[in-house]
C-alpha positions as CSV (number, residue, x, y, z in Angstrom):
1,M,150.0,123.8,38.1
2,G,147.0,123.5,40.3
3,K,143.3,123.1,40.0
4,R,141.1,125.7,41.0
5,R,139.4,125.4,44.4
6,K,135.8,124.1,44.2
7,K,132.9,126.1,45.8
8,Y,130.7,124.5,48.2
9,K,127.1,124.8,48.2
10,R,125.6,125.8,51.7
11,I,122.9,123.6,52.6
12,I,120.4,125.7,54.2
13,K,117.9,124.3,56.4
14,R,114.0,125.6,56.9
15,I,113.0,125.0,60.1
16,P,109.2,124.4,60.3
17,R,107.4,126.9,62.2
18,I,103.7,126.9,64.1
19,P,101.4,129.3,62.4
20,T,99.7,132.0,64.1
21,V,97.0,133.3,61.6
22,F,94.7,130.6,60.3
23,Q,92.2,130.6,57.5
24,C,88.6,131.5,58.4
25,P,85.9,128.8,57.9
26,R,83.2,131.2,57.1
27,C,85.0,133.8,54.4
28,G,88.1,131.8,53.4
29,A,90.3,134.7,54.1
30,K,94.1,133.9,55.9
31,T,92.7,136.5,58.9
32,L,91.8,134.5,61.7
33,S,93.7,134.9,64.9
34,I,93.3,133.5,68.4
35,K,94.2,135.3,71.3
36,F,94.6,134.1,75.3
37,E,93.3,135.7,78.2
38,K,94.1,134.4,82.1
39,T,91.6,133.2,84.2
40,D,91.1,133.1,88.1
41,T,92.3,129.3,88.1
42,P,95.7,128.4,87.7
43,G,96.9,126.2,85.0
44,L,93.9,127.5,82.6
45,K,93.3,129.9,80.2
46,K,90.4,131.5,77.7
47,A,90.8,131.5,74.1
48,I,89.0,134.1,71.8
49,I,89.0,133.6,68.3
50,S,88.4,136.5,65.8
51,C,88.2,137.3,62.2
52,G,89.7,140.6,60.8
53,N,88.1,140.3,57.3
54,C,84.5,139.0,58.3
55,G,84.2,140.1,61.9
56,L,83.7,136.1,63.1
57,Y,83.8,136.5,66.7
58,A,84.0,133.2,69.1
59,E,85.1,132.3,72.9
60,Y,86.3,128.7,73.1
61,P,83.2,127.5,75.4
62,Q,85.6,125.9,78.2
63,P,88.8,127.0,79.4
64,V,92.0,125.4,78.2
65,P,95.3,124.3,79.5
66,E,98.3,126.8,79.3
67,L,100.5,124.0,77.5
68,L,98.2,124.3,74.3
69,Q,99.2,126.2,71.6
70,P,97.2,128.4,69.1
71,V,97.1,125.6,66.6
72,D,95.6,123.1,68.8
73,I,92.5,125.6,69.7
74,Y,92.0,126.5,65.8
75,A,91.6,122.3,65.0
76,K,89.2,122.1,68.3
77,F,87.4,125.2,66.8
78,I,87.0,123.8,63.4
79,D,85.7,121.0,64.4
80,L,83.2,122.5,67.0
81,Y,82.3,125.0,64.1
82,L,81.0,122.7,61.6
83,E,79.1,120.6,64.1
84,G,77.5,123.8,65.0
85,K,78.2,123.7,68.8
86,I,80.0,126.8,69.4
87,K,78.1,130.1,69.3
88,I,79.3,132.7,66.9
89,E,79.0,136.8,66.9
90,E,79.4,139.0,64.7
91,R,81.6,141.7,65.0
92,K,82.4,144.3,62.5
93,P,86.1,144.9,61.8
94,E,87.5,148.2,62.8
95,E,87.3,150.8,59.7
96,V,90.4,152.3,59.0
97,K,90.4,156.3,58.1
98,E,93.0,156.7,55.5
99,I,94.2,160.5,55.1
100,G,92.8,162.3,52.0
101,E,90.1,160.1,51.3
102,G,87.0,162.1,51.8
103,S,88.1,163.9,54.6
104,E,88.9,167.8,54.3
105,L,90.8,170.2,56.1
106,P,88.9,172.6,58.2
107,E,88.7,176.5,56.9
108,G,91.9,178.4,57.4
109,E,94.3,175.3,57.5
110,A,96.2,174.8,54.2
């Protein structure tokens, strides 16, 4: 008589990924994003930091090398923010209109 065949469990390796959305130092929400814009100087780019919740907006003071990732800029931004060496602007997040909330159809349309 034969034995039943043993089932092997597959081991799934999880690859850690670099985050793209970070925690805001002002409001604590995980809505801080970092975007890059090209500059005239080759090999450098400009970093723009903005929060979608509280409206925090800042531009990194000097152009950064193209090799740096958003996580590197976030770490440097947190250091400058806590020291008070970076200029912060207040920009309101875009208000999203939802259909059905307070909007009425014009007369004649049903």
